[in-house]
C-alpha positions as CSV (number, residue, x, y, z in Angstrom):
1,M,27.8,17.2,45.7
2,G,29.6,15.3,43.0
3,R,32.2,16.5,40.6
4,M,33.6,15.2,37.4
5,I,36.8,13.1,37.4
6,R,37.7,13.2,33.7
7,H,36.2,13.6,30.3
8,R,36.9,11.2,27.4
9,R,36.2,12.0,23.8
10,R,35.4,10.1,20.6
11,H,35.1,11.6,17.2
12,D,32.3,10.4,14.9
13,K,32.8,11.2,11.2
14,H,29.8,11.9,8.9
15,R,29.4,10.3,5.6
16,G,28.8,12.3,2.4
17,R,30.7,15.4,3.5
18,A,31.7,16.2,-0.1
19,L,28.1,17.0,-1.1
20,S,27.1,18.7,2.2
21,S,30.1,21.0,2.0
22,G,28.9,22.4,-1.3
23,R,31.8,21.2,-3.4
24,L,31.0,20.6,-7.0
25,P,31.0,16.9,-8.1
26,T,33.6,15.4,-10.3
27,L,33.3,12.9,-13.1
28,P,35.6,9.8,-13.6
29,T,37.5,9.7,-16.9
30,S,38.4,6.6,-18.8
31,T,41.7,6.6,-17.0
32,G,40.0,6.5,-13.7
33,R,41.1,10.0,-12.7
34,L,38.6,12.5,-11.3
35,T,38.4,15.7,-13.3
36,M,35.8,18.3,-14.5
37,P,34.4,18.0,-18.0
38,R,35.9,20.6,-20.3
39,M,32.5,21.9,-21.2
40,F,32.1,23.1,-17.6
41,W,35.1,25.4,-17.8
42,T,34.2,26.9,-21.1
43,T,30.5,27.6,-20.6
44,V,29.4,27.2,-17.0
45,A,32.4,28.4,-15.0
46,P,32.1,32.1,-16.0
47,A,28.5,32.3,-15.0
48,L,29.3,30.4,-11.8
49,A,32.1,32.8,-11.0
50,L,29.8,35.8,-11.5
51,T,27.2,34.2,-9.2
52,L,29.7,33.4,-6.5
53,G,31.1,36.9,-6.8
54,F,27.7,38.3,-5.6
55,A,27.1,35.5,-3.1
56,P,28.9,37.3,-0.2
57,L,26.8,40.4,-0.8
58,A,23.6,38.3,-0.8
59,L,24.5,36.5,2.3
60,A,25.4,39.7,4.1
61,Q,21.9,41.1,3.3
62,A,20.0,38.0,4.2
63,P,18.5,38.3,7.8
64,P,19.1,35.4,10.2
65,P,16.3,32.8,10.4
66,W,15.1,34.1,13.8
67,K,14.2,37.5,12.2
68,Q,11.8,35.9,9.8
69,G,8.3,37.2,10.3
70,Q,9.6,40.4,12.1
71,P,7.3,43.3,11.2
72,K,8.8,46.4,9.6
73,E,8.1,48.6,12.7
74,L,10.3,46.3,14.8
75,A,13.2,46.2,12.3
76,D,15.4,48.1,14.8
77,S,14.5,45.9,17.8
78,T,17.5,44.8,19.8
79,L,15.7,41.5,20.8
80,A,17.8,38.5,19.7
81,P,18.3,34.9,20.9
82,I,20.4,34.6,24.0
83,A,24.0,33.6,23.2
84,Q,25.2,30.5,24.8
85,P,28.4,30.7,26.9
86,P,31.5,29.3,25.1
87,G,31.8,26.4,27.6
88,P,30.3,25.0,30.7
89,K,30.6,26.9,34.0
90,A,32.9,25.8,36.8
91,P,31.1,24.7,40.0
92,G,32.1,27.9,41.7
93,E,30.2,29.9,39.0
94,I,27.0,28.0,39.5
95,P,24.9,29.6,42.3
96,V,22.7,26.6,43.2
97,D,21.6,28.4,46.3
98,K,19.5,30.8,44.2
99,I,17.3,28.0,43.0
100,K,14.1,28.1,45.1
101,V,11.9,25.1,45.7
102,P,8.9,24.4,48.0
103,P,9.5,23.6,51.7
104,G,11.1,20.2,52.3
105,F,12.8,20.1,48.9
106,K,16.5,20.5,48.3
107,V,18.6,21.3,45.2
108,S,22.2,20.2,44.7
109,L,24.7,20.2,41.9
110,W,24.7,16.6,40.6
111,A,27.1,17.0,37.6
112,H,28.9,19.8,35.8
113,G,31.2,20.3,32.9
114,I,28.7,18.9,30.4
115,S,28.7,21.4,27.5
116,K,25.2,22.4,26.4
117,A,23.5,19.6,28.4
118,R,20.0,18.8,27.1
119,V,17.9,15.7,26.9
120,M,18.6,12.9,29.5
121,T,17.8,9.2,29.4
122,W,18.8,6.3,31.6
123,G,20.5,3.1,30.4
124,D,19.6,-0.3,31.8
125,K,22.8,-0.4,33.9
126,G,22.5,3.1,35.4
127,T,24.3,5.2,32.9
128,L,22.8,8.6,32.3
129,F,23.0,9.6,28.6
130,V,22.8,13.3,27.7
131,G,22.3,15.0,24.4
132,S,23.6,18.5,23.7
133,R,22.2,20.1,20.5
134,V,24.7,22.9,19.5
135,A,27.7,21.3,21.1
136,G,27.3,18.3,18.7
137,N,28.1,15.9,21.5
138,V,26.5,13.0,23.3
139,Y,27.7,12.2,26.8
140,A,27.5,9.3,29.2
141,V,27.5,10.2,32.9
142,V,28.5,7.4,35.3
143,D,28.0,7.6,39.1
144,R,31.2,6.5,40.8
145,G,30.0,6.3,44.4
146,G,28.9,9.9,44.8
147,Q,31.2,11.3,42.1
148,R,30.1,11.7,38.5
149,E,32.4,10.8,35.6
150,V,31.5,12.2,32.3
151,K,32.5,10.5,29.1
152,T,32.0,12.0,25.6
153,I,30.9,9.1,23.5
154,A,30.1,10.9,20.2
155,T,31.1,14.3,18.7
156,G,30.6,16.2,15.5
157,L,26.9,15.4,15.3
158,N,24.2,17.6,13.7
159,L,22.3,19.1,16.7
160,P,21.9,15.8,18.7
161,N,19.3,17.0,21.1
162,G,17.2,13.8,21.5
163,V,18.4,10.5,23.1
164,A,16.4,7.5,24.1
165,F,17.3,4.0,25.3
166,R,15.7,0.6,24.6
167,D,17.0,-3.0,24.7
168,G,20.6,-2.1,25.3
169,A,20.8,0.5,22.5
170,L,21.1,4.2,22.7
171,Y,19.1,6.0,20.0
172,I,20.3,9.5,19.0
173,A,18.2,12.0,17.0
174,E,20.0,14.5,14.8
175,V,18.4,16.9,12.3
176,S,17.9,14.5,9.4
177,R,18.6,11.0,10.9
178,I,18.1,8.7,13.8
179,T,20.9,6.3,14.7
180,K,21.7,3.9,17.5
181,M,24.6,2.5,19.4
182,T,24.1,-1.1,20.3
183,G,25.6,-2.4,23.6
184,I,26.8,1.1,24.4
185,E,26.8,0.6,28.2
186,D,29.5,-2.1,28.0
187,K,31.6,0.0,25.6
188,L,31.7,3.5,27.0
189,D,35.5,3.8,26.5
190,A,35.3,2.5,22.9
191,P,31.8,3.3,21.7
192,P,30.4,1.1,18.9
193,A,29.6,2.4,15.4
194,M,26.4,4.4,15.0
195,E,23.9,2.3,13.1
196,V,21.4,4.2,10.9
197,V,17.7,3.6,12.0
198,Y,16.1,6.3,9.8
199,D,17.9,8.8,7.6
200,T,15.4,10.5,5.4
201,L,14.1,13.3,7.7
202,P,14.1,16.9,6.5
203,R,17.4,18.7,6.7
204,D,16.2,22.2,7.7
205,L,18.2,23.6,10.6
206,P,15.5,26.0,12.0
207,H,13.6,23.9,14.5
208,G,15.3,20.9,13.1
209,W,16.5,19.5,16.5
210,K,14.4,16.7,17.9
211,Y,13.1,15.1,21.1
212,L,13.1,11.4,21.1
213,A,11.2,8.9,23.2
214,F,9.6,5.4,23.1
215,G,5.9,5.4,23.7
216,P,3.8,2.8,25.5
217,D,3.2,1.2,22.1
218,G,6.9,0.5,21.7
219,K,7.2,3.0,18.8
220,L,9.9,5.7,18.6
221,Y,8.4,9.2,18.7
222,F,10.0,12.5,17.6
223,N,9.1,16.0,16.4
224,I,9.7,17.6,13.0
225,G,9.6,21.4,13.6
226,A,8.4,24.1,11.2
227,P,11.4,25.3,9.1
228,C,10.6,28.9,10.0
229,N,9.2,31.3,12.6
230,I,6.0,31.7,10.7
231,C,5.1,30.2,7.3
232,I,2.9,27.6,5.7
233,P,5.2,24.6,6.2
234,P,5.4,21.6,3.9
235,D,3.3,18.6,4.9
236,T,6.5,17.0,6.1
237,H,7.0,19.6,8.8
238,A,5.3,21.0,12.0
239,N,4.3,17.6,13.3
240,L,4.8,14.8,15.8
241,S,5.8,11.5,14.1
242,R,6.8,7.9,15.0
243,V,8.5,4.9,13.5
244,N,9.1,1.3,14.7
245,P,12.4,0.8,16.5
246,D,13.9,-0.6,13.3
247,G,13.0,2.5,11.3
248,T,10.0,1.0,9.4
249,G,6.4,2.2,9.6
250,F,6.8,5.9,9.6
251,E,3.6,7.8,10.3
252,Y,2.4,11.2,11.4
253,V,0.7,11.5,14.8
254,A,-0.2,15.1,15.0
255,H,-0.1,18.1,12.7
256,G,0.1,21.9,13.1
257,V,2.7,21.6,15.8
258,R,5.2,24.5,15.3
259,N,8.0,23.3,17.5
260,S,7.6,20.7,20.2
261,V,10.8,19.5,21.8
262,G,9.3,17.7,24.8
263,F,6.5,15.2,25.4
264,D,5.5,12.3,27.6
265,W,2.7,9.8,28.2
266,H,0.4,9.9,31.2
267,P,1.2,7.0,33.5
268,V,-2.5,6.0,33.8
269,T,-4.3,7.0,30.6
270,K,-1.2,6.6,28.3
271,A,-2.3,9.7,26.5
272,L,0.5,11.7,24.8
273,Y,1.1,15.2,26.2
274,F,3.5,17.8,24.7
275,T,4.6,21.4,24.8
276,T,4.9,23.7,21.9
277,H,6.8,26.9,21.3
278,G,4.6,29.7,19.8
279,R,5.7,32.0,17.0
280,D,7.8,35.1,17.6
281,W,7.3,38.8,16.7
282,L,3.6,39.2,17.6
283,G,4.5,41.2,20.7
284,D,5.5,40.7,24.3
285,D,2.3,38.9,25.3
286,L,1.3,37.0,22.2
287,P,1.1,34.2,21.6
288,S,1.3,32.0,24.6
289,D,3.2,28.8,24.4
290,R,1.1,25.6,24.9
291,F,0.7,22.4,26.7
292,D,-1.5,19.9,24.8
293,V,-2.8,16.3,24.7
294,V,-3.3,14.1,21.6
295,T,-6.7,12.4,21.9
296,R,-6.7,10.9,18.5
297,K,-4.2,10.4,15.7
298,G,-4.1,13.1,13.0
299,Q,-5.3,16.0,15.0
300,H,-4.3,19.5,13.9
301,F,-3.1,22.0,16.6
302,G,-3.4,25.2,14.6
303,F,0.0,26.3,13.2
304,P,0.4,28.5,11.2
305,Y,-3.2,29.6,11.1
306,C,-4.2,29.9,14.7
307,H,-2.0,30.6,17.8
308,Q,-2.7,29.7,21.4
309,G,-6.1,28.4,20.4
310,D,-7.8,31.8,20.0
311,V,-5.6,34.2,18.0
312,L,-5.6,34.1,14.2
313,D,-2.3,34.8,12.5
314,P,-2.4,38.3,10.9
315,E,-1.2,36.8,7.6
316,F,-1.9,33.1,7.4
317,G,-5.1,33.2,9.5
318,K,-7.1,35.1,7.0
319,G,-10.2,33.2,6.0
320,R,-9.7,30.6,8.8
321,S,-11.2,30.0,12.2
322,C,-9.6,28.9,15.4
323,R,-12.5,26.5,15.8
324,E,-11.0,24.4,13.1
325,F,-8.2,23.3,15.4
326,V,-7.5,21.7,18.7
327,R,-7.4,24.2,21.6
328,P,-4.6,24.0,24.1
329,L,-5.1,22.2,27.3
330,L,-3.1,25.0,29.0
331,K,-1.6,28.3,27.9
332,T,1.8,28.2,29.6
333,G,2.8,31.8,29.0
334,P,4.2,34.0,26.1
335,H,7.7,33.0,24.8
336,V,8.5,30.8,27.9
337,A,10.0,28.1,25.6
338,G,8.7,25.0,27.3
339,N,11.0,22.0,26.6
340,G,10.9,19.0,28.8
341,V,7.8,17.2,29.8
342,E,7.8,14.4,32.4
343,F,5.1,12.8,34.5
344,Y,6.2,12.0,38.0
345,T,5.9,8.4,39.0
346,G,8.3,8.2,42.0
347,S,7.7,7.9,45.7
348,M,10.2,10.3,47.2
349,F,8.0,13.5,46.7
350,P,4.8,14.0,48.6
351,A,1.8,11.9,47.5
352,E,0.1,14.8,45.7
353,Y,3.0,15.0,43.3
354,K,2.2,11.6,41.8
355,N,1.3,11.9,38.1
356,R,2.0,15.6,38.0
357,A,3.7,16.8,34.8
358,F,7.0,18.7,35.2
359,L,7.6,21.3,32.4
360,A,11.1,22.7,32.1
361,Q,11.0,26.2,30.5
362,R,14.2,27.4,28.9
363,G,12.9,31.0,28.9
364,S,12.2,33.9,26.5
365,W,14.3,36.0,24.1
366,N,11.5,37.6,22.0
367,R,10.2,39.7,24.9
368,T,11.3,43.0,26.3
369,K,10.8,41.7,29.8
370,K,12.1,38.1,30.2
371,S,9.7,35.3,31.0
372,G,10.1,31.6,31.7
373,F,13.2,30.0,33.1
374,P,11.5,27.9,35.9
375,V,10.5,24.2,36.1
376,M,6.7,24.3,36.3
377,M,4.2,21.7,37.5
378,V,0.8,20.8,35.9
379,T,-1.8,18.9,38.0
380,L,-4.5,17.5,35.8
381,R,-7.9,17.6,37.3
382,S,-11.0,15.7,36.1
383,G,-13.7,18.2,34.9
384,G,-11.6,21.2,35.8
385,A,-8.8,23.4,34.5
386,P,-5.3,22.1,35.2
387,K,-3.4,23.5,38.1
388,Y,-0.2,25.3,37.1
389,E,2.5,26.2,39.6
390,V,6.2,26.5,40.2
391,L,8.4,23.6,41.3
392,A,11.8,25.3,40.9
393,E,12.9,28.9,40.0
394,G,15.8,31.2,40.4
395,W,17.8,30.9,37.1
396,L,16.4,34.3,36.2
397,Q,17.5,37.1,38.6
398,G,15.8,40.3,37.6
399,E,16.6,40.5,33.9
400,E,19.8,38.5,34.2
401,I,20.1,34.8,33.7
402,W,22.8,32.5,35.0
403,G,21.2,29.2,33.8
404,R,18.4,27.8,31.6
405,P,16.5,24.6,32.7
406,V,15.7,22.5,29.7
407,Y,14.8,18.9,30.6
408,T,14.0,16.7,33.7
409,R,14.7,13.1,34.3
410,Q,13.5,11.1,37.3
411,M,16.0,9.0,39.2
412,K,15.3,5.5,40.6
413,D,15.1,6.9,44.1
414,G,12.3,9.3,43.1
415,S,14.5,12.4,43.1
416,L,14.5,14.6,40.0
417,L,17.4,15.7,37.7
418,I,17.2,19.0,35.8
419,S,19.6,19.7,32.9
420,D,20.8,23.2,32.2
421,D,22.3,23.9,28.8
422,Y,23.5,27.4,29.7
423,A,25.6,26.4,32.7
424,G,26.4,23.0,31.3
425,A,25.2,21.3,34.5
426,I,22.7,18.9,36.0
427,Y,20.9,19.5,39.3
428,R,19.2,17.1,41.6
429,V,16.0,17.9,43.4
430,S,15.3,15.7,46.4
431,Y,12.7,15.8,49.2
432,Q,12.9,15.0,52.9
433,P,9.9,15.9,55.2
């Protein structure tokens, strides 16, 4: 079991912070100095001061975004998103032996100390790149003969969940932009500047983090989540989208997708499969999260009108029918928060695992009895319902969690990596008959 040798950091400064910070703009005078026009101070400033005086009160009364859509009868509910630990857990605090897998499989701690580890992608030269979402970092993990060295190659980013690699460049998805680092594997100790690929994405933080992957068509795919728990989103939200690698040719692929942060293409059919998080505050058992397949461009998967394919929303479903929308390929369970999707193409696991989809489920918060927290498997069957079963579980012990599996990534030898953003770790699942 490997351990980290050292961590190296790099700070990436954002452009345009003066506007994003909320500071009022200034105007240049004829002398070149920056100052406010006198009219502002005599007419606008008093009104602004009055408004700002009430701002703290308004902010104090505004509910957090995750409470949006909560019915009045649940106003006193103690359910809330699970707080992340302040930092990654030490190896001795990670009970890998509690992760249960089928006979012949083995789980080991492959890397640790990776704060809020999320999406993983391989570089051409064997570097594992890892996004982090709330930590704001992107990492590079280098295998040094059985020991893993972690380098922090970007910091201060805006929820950099998604990472993808193509032609020597690492692509990074933040909330409102996609950037790339060209030649990064040769410059891990002095990372190159982040080049903008696409920077006109919505800036909403709720469900604003993105998954990022290159499709069989060579295009770069990502999600744009709904900016709410439940609402009629703008046409620019609740979809799967794609662009060319240079940022041109933006187009929508699927609509009515509330929040998908994981997808992959079937190795044989090349069809796009994805998971979706259902809305909150409809109860413990409604709605189920989904596993879907796109069969043609432009399909609508129901949000916000129909949930899980057969439940109309009590508010937005009025006058609609679930028959208008694509039904889920599989109901994966209420509030399980399916994230990673990956089809297995390796040769280490038994032959029946070939072309199965692994679904990493981060687990519930909007449920009185927790659900999710395993890595599930989906076996697609021609003419029949998919088979749905567990690959790995044990991060949930009773009602207590010690980790949250979020994404998988296959290794060249056919073993499987699982990232855990709660423990700040990556596990390796191997098989030996």
